[in-house]
Each structure stands twice: as structure tokens, then as C-alpha cells.
N, C-alpha and C positions, 0 to 999 in steps of 0.2 A: 547580576542576578540570574541571567539567562542559563549561565552555567548550571545554577542549581535547578533550573526547570520551572521556577516561577517568574511570570511576567507581569508585574502591576501595571505595566504601560499599556495591556491590553486588556482594558477593562471586562468586557463581555467573556473572554476566555478566563479570566483569573477571578471572576465573581460568580459565575453561572458554569455547573458541570458541563464539560464541550469535549466532544471527541473530535480530533483531526484525523482525516482519512484521505488517503492517496491510491490510487490504482494506475497501473500501467501496463499495457502490451507490447513486447518486442517481437519482432520477426524481421529475418534476415535481409539482406540485400537481394535484389530481383536475381542476380546470377547464382544464389545460394539456393538450389531448389529442394536439397534434403535438410534443411535446418529448420528444427520445429520452433514454434513461436513459444514465448516464454511470458507468462502472466504473473504480475505481482501485485502485492497489496500491502500497505503499512499504516498503522494507526497509532495515535497516541495511547498511552496506558497512564493510570495512577493519577488521575486528575487531582490537584491542580499543576502536577509535575508534568507540563506538556512536552517536554525535551525527552523524556522516557518512553520509546516506540516498541512495538510487536511489528514481525514481518512474515509475511509468507509468500511462496512463490511455486510455481509448477510449470511444468512443459504441457504444451497442447498441439492440436494438429498444425501441420505445414501452412506457413502464411496465413495462419488466422489474426486479423487485426483488430481483433476485439477480445474482451475476457470471455471465455466460454462459459465456467463455472468453477468456484472454488469449492463448493460443497456438493461434491457427486456421493451419493449413497451407494453401497454395492451390498447385494443380497445374496 
């Protein structure tokens, strides 16, 4: 059933509109001083089909160990 994205064995997710969200920041090894950090975010879409995901990623400042911002405005 999970291949279809429906999970009746997880009652809260299957009965109540739910978003599953994950974020991460990757940064190079200590000897890699010129590699930018990478921030990523993924979330479930089209409830109740929880196996359908959208993703976003971007580079950010060197050695930044946290997500700076996914939503920067430019004027």
C-alpha cells in the first residue's frame, strides 16, 4: 500500500491533513576550505499520498552549519 502513497497503518497521517517536512545543511570536510554549504528541504505533497514529495536545495556561505534562508527576496 505504501507504493501507492496511502498508509492506513499510520492513523494520524492517513486521517488528518499532515505535512511531513525534512531539512538539512551539508558542509565540506575540514580540509575543504573552498566548498560552499548546501541547504536542502523536502516536504510531502498531495495528502493523503505521503510518498509524493517536493524538494528544494541551494548553496550558501562556506562552512555554514545551519540553514540560512530558503526565501530571500531581491529588490
